[in-house]
C-alpha positions as CSV (number, residue, x, y, z in Angstrom):
1,X,6.9,192.3,82.9
2,X,6.1,191.5,79.2
3,X,4.7,188.1,78.2
4,X,7.2,185.6,76.7
5,X,6.0,183.8,73.5
6,X,7.3,180.2,73.8
7,X,7.0,177.4,71.3
8,X,7.0,174.0,73.1
9,X,8.0,170.8,71.4
10,X,4.9,168.7,72.1
11,X,6.0,165.7,70.0
12,X,6.2,163.5,73.2
13,X,2.4,163.9,73.6
14,X,1.8,161.7,70.6
15,X,1.5,158.0,70.9
16,X,1.8,156.1,74.2
17,X,2.6,158.6,77.0
18,X,6.0,158.0,78.5
19,X,7.4,159.8,81.5
20,X,8.6,162.6,79.1
21,X,5.1,162.8,77.6
22,X,3.7,163.2,81.1
23,X,6.2,166.0,81.8
24,X,5.3,167.8,78.6
25,X,1.6,167.5,79.3
26,X,1.8,168.8,82.8
27,X,4.3,171.6,82.0
28,X,2.2,172.8,79.1
29,X,-1.0,172.9,81.2
30,X,0.8,174.9,84.0
31,X,2.3,177.3,81.5
32,X,-1.0,177.8,79.6
33,X,-2.6,178.9,82.8
34,X,-0.2,181.8,83.3
35,X,-0.5,185.4,82.2
36,X,3.2,186.0,81.7
37,X,3.7,183.2,79.0
38,X,2.0,182.6,75.7
39,X,2.6,179.1,74.5
40,X,2.3,177.4,71.1
41,X,2.5,173.7,70.9
42,X,4.2,172.1,67.9
43,X,5.2,168.5,66.9
44,X,7.7,167.0,64.4
45,X,5.8,164.2,62.9
46,X,4.3,163.1,59.5
47,X,1.2,161.3,60.8
48,X,0.3,162.5,64.3
49,X,-1.9,165.6,64.7
50,X,-1.6,167.5,67.9
51,X,-5.0,169.2,67.5
52,X,-6.7,165.9,67.7
53,X,-5.5,165.2,71.2
54,X,-8.3,165.4,73.8
55,X,-6.2,166.8,76.7
56,X,-4.5,169.9,75.1
57,X,-4.6,172.7,77.7
58,X,-7.0,175.6,77.0
59,X,-5.2,178.7,76.1
60,X,-2.4,176.9,74.2
61,X,-2.2,177.5,70.4
62,X,-1.2,174.6,68.1
63,X,0.9,175.2,65.1
64,X,2.5,172.1,63.5
65,X,3.1,171.4,59.8
66,X,3.5,167.8,58.7
67,X,7.2,167.0,58.7
68,X,9.2,163.8,58.4
69,X,10.6,163.4,61.9
70,X,13.5,161.1,61.0
71,X,14.6,163.3,58.1
72,X,14.5,166.4,60.4
73,X,16.4,164.6,63.1
74,X,19.2,163.7,60.6
75,X,19.3,167.2,59.1
76,X,19.6,168.7,62.5
77,X,22.4,166.4,63.4
78,X,24.4,167.4,60.3
79,X,23.5,171.1,59.8
80,X,21.6,174.1,61.0
81,X,18.9,173.7,58.4
82,X,16.0,173.9,58.3
83,X,15.4,176.6,61.0
84,X,12.6,175.6,63.3
85,X,10.6,178.7,62.5
86,X,9.9,177.3,59.0
87,X,7.8,174.6,60.7
88,X,6.1,176.3,63.6
89,X,6.5,180.1,63.1
90,X,8.3,182.8,65.1
91,X,8.6,182.9,68.9
92,X,10.8,184.5,71.6
93,X,11.8,181.0,72.9
94,X,11.8,177.6,71.4
95,X,11.8,174.9,74.1
96,X,13.1,171.5,73.0
97,X,11.5,169.3,75.7
98,X,13.2,166.0,74.9
99,X,17.0,166.2,74.5
100,X,16.8,167.7,71.0
101,X,17.0,171.4,70.1
102,X,16.5,172.4,66.5
103,X,18.4,175.3,64.9
104,X,16.5,178.6,65.0
105,X,16.8,181.9,63.1
106,X,16.0,184.2,66.1
107,X,14.3,182.2,68.9
108,X,16.3,181.7,72.0
109,X,16.9,178.0,72.5
110,X,16.1,176.2,75.7
111,X,16.4,172.4,75.9
112,X,15.4,169.8,78.6
113,X,18.0,167.1,79.3
114,X,16.3,164.5,81.4
115,X,19.3,162.4,82.2
116,X,22.7,161.3,80.8
117,X,22.0,157.6,80.6
118,X,22.9,157.6,76.9
119,X,26.4,158.8,77.8
120,X,27.1,157.3,81.2
121,X,25.3,154.0,80.9
122,X,25.0,153.3,77.1
123,X,24.4,149.6,77.7
124,X,21.1,150.5,79.4
125,X,19.5,152.5,76.5
126,X,18.2,151.6,73.0
127,X,19.7,152.5,69.7
128,X,17.4,155.6,69.3
129,X,18.6,157.0,72.7
130,X,22.2,156.4,71.8
131,X,21.8,159.0,69.0
132,X,21.7,161.5,71.8
133,X,25.5,161.2,71.9
134,X,25.5,163.3,68.8
135,X,22.2,165.2,69.2
136,X,22.8,166.5,72.8
137,X,26.1,168.1,72.0
138,X,24.4,169.8,69.1
139,X,21.6,171.0,71.4
140,X,24.1,172.3,73.9
141,X,25.8,174.3,71.2
142,X,22.5,175.9,70.3
143,X,21.0,176.4,73.8
144,X,21.2,179.6,75.8
145,X,19.8,177.7,78.8
146,X,19.5,174.0,79.7
147,X,16.7,172.7,81.9
148,X,17.2,169.6,84.0
149,X,15.0,167.9,86.5
150,X,17.5,167.6,89.4
151,X,20.7,168.9,90.8
152,X,22.2,165.5,90.2
153,X,21.7,165.8,86.4
154,X,23.0,169.4,86.5
155,X,26.2,168.0,88.1
156,X,26.4,165.2,85.5
157,X,25.9,167.7,82.6
158,X,28.6,170.1,83.8
159,X,31.1,167.2,84.5
160,X,30.5,165.5,81.1
161,X,30.3,168.5,78.8
162,X,31.7,171.4,80.7
163,X,28.4,173.3,80.1
164,X,28.4,176.5,82.3
165,X,26.5,175.8,85.5
166,X,25.0,179.3,85.5
167,X,23.2,178.4,82.3
168,X,21.6,175.3,83.8
169,X,18.2,175.7,85.6
170,X,16.9,172.9,87.8
171,X,13.1,172.5,87.4
172,X,12.0,169.6,89.6
173,X,8.9,167.7,88.4
174,X,5.5,167.9,90.1
175,X,3.2,165.4,91.8
176,X,-0.4,165.4,90.5
177,X,-3.0,166.2,93.2
178,X,-4.8,162.9,92.6
179,X,-1.9,161.0,94.2
180,X,-2.7,162.5,97.6
181,X,-6.3,161.2,97.6
182,X,-5.6,157.8,96.1
183,X,-7.1,154.8,97.9
184,X,-5.9,151.2,98.0
185,X,-7.5,148.8,95.4
186,X,-10.8,147.2,96.3
187,X,-11.5,143.5,95.9
188,X,-12.9,143.9,92.3
189,X,-9.8,145.7,91.1
190,X,-7.4,143.2,92.8
191,X,-9.2,140.2,91.3
192,X,-9.2,141.8,87.8
193,X,-5.4,142.1,87.9
194,X,-4.6,139.2,90.3
195,X,-3.2,141.5,93.0
196,X,-2.7,139.9,96.4
197,X,-3.9,141.5,99.6
198,X,-0.3,142.5,100.6
199,X,2.4,143.3,98.0
200,X,5.4,145.3,97.2
201,X,5.3,147.3,94.0
202,X,7.6,148.1,91.1
203,X,6.3,150.6,88.5
204,X,8.2,151.4,85.3
205,X,9.1,150.5,81.8
206,X,10.8,147.1,81.6
207,X,14.3,148.1,80.4
208,X,17.9,147.4,81.6
209,X,18.3,150.7,83.5
210,X,15.5,149.8,85.9
211,X,17.6,146.8,87.1
212,X,14.7,144.4,87.5
213,X,16.8,141.2,87.5
214,X,18.4,142.4,90.7
215,X,15.0,143.1,92.2
216,X,13.7,139.7,91.3
217,X,16.8,138.0,92.8
218,X,16.5,140.1,96.0
219,X,12.8,139.3,96.3
220,X,13.6,135.5,96.0
221,X,16.3,135.8,98.7
222,X,14.0,137.8,101.0
223,X,11.1,135.3,100.8
224,X,13.5,132.4,101.2
225,X,14.6,133.9,104.5
226,X,11.3,135.3,105.5
227,X,8.1,133.9,103.9
228,X,6.1,136.8,105.3
229,X,7.8,139.2,102.7
230,X,4.9,140.2,100.5
231,X,4.6,139.1,96.8
232,X,6.1,141.4,94.2
233,X,3.8,143.2,91.7
234,X,5.5,144.4,88.5
235,X,3.6,147.1,86.6
236,X,4.9,148.6,83.3
237,X,5.0,148.2,79.6
238,X,7.7,146.1,77.9
239,X,10.5,148.3,76.9
240,X,13.6,147.0,75.2
241,X,16.4,144.6,76.0
242,X,16.2,141.2,77.6
243,X,14.3,141.9,80.8
244,X,12.3,138.7,81.6
245,X,9.7,138.8,84.3
246,X,8.1,135.4,84.8
247,X,4.9,135.2,86.8
248,X,5.6,132.7,89.6
249,X,3.3,129.7,90.0
250,X,3.1,130.3,93.7
251,X,1.8,133.9,93.2
252,X,5.0,135.5,94.6
253,X,5.5,137.5,91.4
254,X,2.7,139.1,89.5
255,X,3.2,141.0,86.2
256,X,0.4,143.2,85.1
257,X,1.8,145.0,82.0
258,X,0.9,148.6,81.3
259,X,-2.0,149.9,83.5
260,X,-4.1,153.1,83.4
261,X,-2.9,155.9,85.6
262,X,-5.8,155.7,88.0
263,X,-5.1,152.0,88.6
264,X,-1.4,152.6,89.2
265,X,-2.3,155.3,91.8
266,X,-4.6,152.8,93.6
267,X,-1.9,150.1,93.6
268,X,0.7,152.5,94.9
269,X,-1.6,153.6,97.7
270,X,-2.2,150.0,98.7
271,X,1.4,148.8,98.5
272,X,3.5,147.8,101.5
273,X,6.3,149.6,99.7
274,X,7.4,150.9,96.3
275,X,10.8,149.5,95.2
276,X,13.0,151.5,92.8
277,X,16.2,149.4,92.1
278,X,17.4,151.6,89.2
279,X,21.0,151.8,88.2
280,X,20.5,155.4,87.2
281,X,17.7,158.0,87.2
282,X,17.3,161.6,86.2
283,X,14.6,162.3,88.8
284,X,12.5,159.4,90.1
285,X,8.9,160.6,90.0
286,X,7.4,157.2,91.1
287,X,9.2,157.7,94.5
288,X,7.4,161.1,95.0
289,X,4.1,159.7,93.9
290,X,4.5,156.9,96.4
291,X,5.3,159.5,99.1
292,X,2.1,161.4,98.2
293,X,0.2,158.2,99.0
294,X,2.2,157.9,102.2
295,X,3.7,154.7,100.9
296,X,7.3,153.7,101.9
297,X,10.0,153.6,99.3
298,X,13.0,151.3,98.9
299,X,15.5,152.9,96.5
300,X,18.9,152.5,95.0
301,X,21.4,154.8,96.7
302,X,22.0,157.1,93.7
303,X,22.2,160.9,93.7
304,X,18.9,161.7,91.9
305,X,16.9,159.4,94.2
306,X,18.6,160.6,97.3
307,X,17.8,164.2,96.2
308,X,14.2,163.6,95.3
309,X,13.3,161.6,98.4
310,X,15.1,163.9,100.8
311,X,16.5,161.1,103.0
312,X,13.0,159.6,103.7
313,X,13.4,156.4,101.7
314,X,15.3,153.2,102.6
315,X,18.4,153.2,100.5
316,X,20.5,150.2,99.3
317,X,23.7,150.0,97.2
318,X,23.1,149.7,93.5
319,X,22.8,146.0,92.3
320,X,23.4,144.6,95.8
321,X,20.7,141.9,95.9
322,X,21.5,140.9,99.5
323,X,21.1,144.4,100.8
324,X,17.9,144.9,98.8
325,X,16.6,141.6,100.3
326,X,17.3,142.9,103.8
327,X,15.4,146.1,103.0
328,X,12.4,144.1,101.7
329,X,12.4,142.2,105.0
330,X,12.1,145.4,106.9
331,X,9.3,147.1,105.0
332,X,6.6,146.2,107.6
333,X,8.2,148.5,110.1
334,X,8.3,151.3,107.5
335,X,4.6,150.9,106.6
336,X,3.5,150.9,110.2
337,X,5.3,154.2,111.0
338,X,2.6,156.9,111.1
339,X,5.1,159.7,111.6
340,X,7.1,158.5,108.6
341,X,3.9,158.4,106.5
342,X,3.1,162.0,107.4
343,X,6.6,163.1,106.7
344,X,6.6,161.5,103.2
345,X,3.3,163.2,102.3
346,X,4.5,166.6,103.5
347,X,7.8,166.2,101.5
348,X,5.9,165.3,98.3
349,X,3.5,168.2,98.6
350,X,6.4,170.6,98.0
351,X,6.7,169.3,94.4
352,X,4.1,170.9,92.2
353,X,3.8,171.4,88.4
354,X,3.2,175.1,89.1
355,X,6.6,175.3,90.8
356,X,8.1,173.4,87.8
357,X,6.5,176.0,85.5
358,X,7.8,178.9,87.7
359,X,11.3,177.7,87.4
360,X,10.9,177.0,83.7
361,X,9.8,180.6,83.1
362,X,13.0,181.7,84.9
363,X,14.9,179.7,82.2
364,X,12.9,181.3,79.4
365,X,13.6,184.9,80.7
366,X,17.3,184.1,81.2
367,X,17.4,182.8,77.6
368,X,15.7,185.9,76.3
369,X,18.2,188.1,78.2
370,X,21.0,186.4,76.2
């Protein structure tokens, strides 16, 4: 089968790595290692230079002309000019990795839609993300195939836009191998970040969609009823919106801010449970990463998290602080269950970046076939 030349929008690799940036980095590395795909990385930016990044995958070409990102975004909202080939050259497929798909002269368009929060929960996203209400329909008009991380988002996409289901390819994300060998934090690391010996963990950007106020309320209720409920450790960079997380004087709530990936892995491995109280998710990678460590998960009962965790988490109704408090009181039983720990790790092991790349190549070939 002939090799497919794909240009990948690597703009999310620039600046602070978000979840989308991690997805692009891991997908690019997995694709670059294949013989049936030739990838070129590009970026739409005036200042950032992709070829200066230290972690670009070997075998991936870089072709990116300096271009004003905001001006391009506006132009692509309003018209089909300029074609993307003027910036990054010709390819069989152009893959827009972050909701936006530029117009192309001849390249087949593939776009990743990570979630539909901008449409279904507009109060939980910032002004930049609300622009997707215009940009995503434009992307769908241009795309031959749409890539999504979960069946839940495929269903949302079809229901919201009527996009043909047979042109949607589900490409679940992967779990890095390092999560399976992560070890709990030692005394030095715990002292550096003021981490208690036992704790429950939240990991994520502090933004309204993550529903942190409900978690904080539930944690207070749980500890009021049972003082043995572990303190809450909140890890993540400040996002947007009014999401206050005050460190408690009694040590019951610890906020660390953004932490390096290796530290997050260690904290996840040492947690009594990882709590994901989100109102909405497109996938829920922190849940799988916790499973790779063997760590129990308490999660909102929403389609994407149900799908990704395969029934192995403890689920609570969205925004039900009392139900979440009850779940927090029960986590000791989950953590002590060796069979549950083994099942979680086995489930997580099925999610790999190579599998994500396999399914993404299926999308590329479908797009090329027209």
